[in-house]
C-alpha positions in Angstrom: -2.3 19.9 14.8 -1.4 16.2 15.0 -0.4 14.2 12.0 -3.5 12.9 10.2 -6.0 15.4 11.6 -6.2 17.4 8.4 -6.7 14.5 6.0 -10.0 13.5 4.5 -11.1 9.8 4.4 -10.1 9.6 0.8 -6.6 11.0 1.4 -6.1 8.6 4.3 -7.1 5.7 2.1 -4.5 6.7 -0.5 -1.8 7.1 2.1 -2.7 3.8 3.8 -2.7 2.0 0.4 0.8 3.2 -0.3 2.0 2.1 3.1 0.4 -1.3 2.9 1.6 -1.9 -0.7 5.1 -1.0 0.1 5.1 -3.1 3.3 3.9 -6.2 1.4 5.9 -5.9 -1.8 8.8 -3.7 -0.9 8.2 -1.6 -4.0 5.9 1.5 -4.5 2.6 1.1 -6.3 1.8 2.7 -9.6 -0.7 5.5 -9.9 -3.1 3.1 -11.6 -2.7 0.5 -8.9 -3.4 3.2 -6.2 -6.5 4.2 -8.2 -7.8 0.7 -8.4 -7.1 0.1 -4.7 -9.0 3.1 -3.4 -11.7 3.3 -6.1 -10.5 6.3 -8.0 -10.8 6.0 -11.8 -9.0 9.2 -12.7 -5.2 9.1 -12.6 -5.3 12.9 -12.4 -7.3 12.6 -9.2 -4.8 10.2 -7.7 -1.9 12.5 -8.7 -3.6 15.4 -7.0 -4.0 13.5 -3.7 -0.4 12.2 -3.9 0.9 15.7 -4.5 -1.1 17.0 -1.6 0.2 14.2 0.7 3.8 15.0 -0.4 3.3 18.7 0.2 2.1 18.0 3.7 5.0 15.7 4.5 3.3 12.3 4.5 4.8 11.0 1.3 8.1 11.4 -0.6 9.0 10.5 -4.1 11.9 11.0 -6.6 11.4 13.6 -9.3 10.8 12.4 -12.8 10.7 8.7 -11.8 7.8 6.3 -11.6 6.8 4.1 -8.7 8.9 5.9 -6.1 6.1 7.0 -3.7 6.9 6.0 -0.1 5.8 7.0 3.4 7.8 9.8 4.8 6.5 9.9 8.4 7.9 8.3 11.5 5.6 5.3 11.5 6.2 3.1 8.5 6.9 0.5 11.2 5.0 -2.1 13.3 1.5 -0.7 12.9 -1.6 -0.4 15.1 -1.7 -2.4 18.4 -4.7 -4.6 18.7 -5.6 -5.0 22.3 -8.5 -7.5 22.0 -12.2 -7.5 21.1 -14.9 -5.0 21.8 -18.6 -5.7 21.7 -21.0 -4.1 19.4 -23.7 -5.7 21.5 -23.4 -7.1 25.0 -20.2 -6.1 26.8 -17.3 -8.6 26.4 -13.8 -8.7 27.8 -11.3 -6.3 26.1 -8.5 -3.9 26.8 -6.0 -6.5 27.7 -2.4 -7.0 26.5 -1.5 -6.4 22.8 -2.6 -9.5 20.9 -1.2 -8.5 17.5 -0.2 -5.6 15.3 -2.4 -4.5 12.5 -0.8 -3.2 9.3 -2.4 0.2 9.8 -0.6 3.4 10.8 -2.1 4.9 14.0 -0.9 8.3 12.9 -3.5 8.2 10.1 -6.0 8.7 12.8 -4.2 11.6 14.4 -2.4 10.1 17.4 0.3 7.5 17.8 -1.5 6.4 21.0 -4.4 5.0 19.0 -5.1 1.3 19.4 -7.4 -1.2 17.7 -10.2 -3.4 19.1 -11.8 -6.2 17.1 -15.6 -5.7 16.8 -18.0 -8.5 17.7 -21.7 -8.3 17.4 -24.2 -6.3 15.4 -25.5 -3.5 17.6 -23.6 -0.8 15.7 -24.6 -1.8 12.2 -26.6 1.4 11.8 -23.3 3.3 12.2 -21.7 1.0 9.5 -19.6 -0.9 12.2 -19.8 -4.6 11.4 -18.8 -7.8 13.1 -15.1 -8.4 12.3 -14.2 -4.8 11.7 -11.3 -3.2 13.6 -12.4 -0.2 15.7 -9.7 2.4 16.1 -9.8 4.2 19.4 -8.0 7.3 20.5 -7.6 7.3 24.3 -7.7 10.4 26.5 -10.1 12.3 24.2 -13.5 13.6 25.5 -16.4 11.8 23.8 -19.1 14.4 23.1 -22.8 13.5 23.4 -23.8 11.7 20.2 -20.3 10.4 19.4 -19.2 6.8 19.6 -16.8 5.7 22.4 -15.2 2.6 23.9 -16.7 2.2 27.3 -16.0 0.2 30.5 -18.5 -0.5 33.2 -17.2 -1.0 36.7 -19.3 -4.0 37.7 -18.3 -5.7 34.5 -14.6 -5.6 35.5 -12.4 -5.2 32.4 -15.2 -5.7 29.9 -15.9 -3.1 27.2 -18.5 -2.1 24.8 -18.7 0.2 21.8 -21.7 2.5 22.0 -23.0 6.0 21.2 -22.6 8.1 24.3 -25.6 10.3 25.1 -25.8 12.7 28.0 -29.2 13.9 29.1 -29.2 15.8 32.4 -28.3 13.4 35.1 -28.5 10.4 32.8 -25.8 8.8 30.8 -27.1 6.6 28.0 -25.0 4.1 26.0 -27.0 3.7 22.9 -26.9 1.1 20.2 -27.2 1.8 16.5 -29.5 -1.2 16.0 -33.1 -1.1 17.2 -32.8 -4.8 18.2 -30.5 -3.9 21.0 -31.6 -2.0 24.2 -29.7 1.0 25.4 -27.8 1.0 28.7 -28.8 3.8 31.0 -26.9 5.1 34.1 -28.5 7.7 36.3 -27.1 10.0 39.0 -24.4 8.1 41.0 -24.7 5.1 38.7 -22.7 7.2 36.2 -19.6 6.6 38.3 -19.6 3.0 37.1 -18.9 4.1 33.6 -15.4 4.9 32.3 -15.1 6.2 28.7 -11.8 4.8 27.6 -11.6 6.7 24.3 -13.2 8.0 21.2 -13.9 5.9 18.1 -11.8 7.7 15.4 -11.9 5.1 12.6 -13.1 1.7 11.4 -10.9 -0.6 9.3 -12.6 -3.4 7.3 -10.8 -6.3 5.8 -7.7 -5.5 7.9 -6.4 -9.1 7.9 
C-alpha cells in the first residue's frame, strides 16, 4: 500500500495542516490550532488523529512536550507540481511544463507522481469542483466508468479536460457534472482520439 492510501479525508486534512503550518512558521501547531484549522472542536478528537498518524509513520513528536508535531515522511519538501490549467468545461491547453509548486504533499494522495492542474470553468460544479480549485491527478491509473479523469483529445493537441468517464459498449462518454454543459461522446474508432492521462484523486481549495 502506498503512503496516503489508508488515510481518510479528515486524517489527510490534519496531516496537511501540520505540514503547511510548519512550512510557513517553522514551528509546530498546537492541538487547538489544528482543531480550528480543520474544523474539529474536540481536542480529544484531534489527539486521536495525531496519535494514529504517528502510529502509521506520518508524524513524529517528542514525548511529554507540546507543539512538537512534525511531518516524518520523505516529502516535507517542495510540494505538488502544478503543470497548468485544466478545463471543467470546454477543453483548454494543459499538461505543459511545471509552472509552480503548490504547498501540498503529493504523498497525501497516495503517489509521489501526482501533479496538480488549476481548474477553470463550471462544468464540474455538481461534483464540488469549482473554478480556481487545484485538481490533483494520479497518472498511470485506470479510470473506471463513473470516475473523474484528466483527459486529452488527439485533435485538440495538448489540450485537456476534466470529465466523468463513462463507458457504454462501443461508446466513450466524457460527461459533465453540470446540466448546462453537453457531454462529449466518442464511438468505435473515435475512441482512439481520447487519452486518459490520469485519475482525479483530490481537490484542493484555497491552495494559494
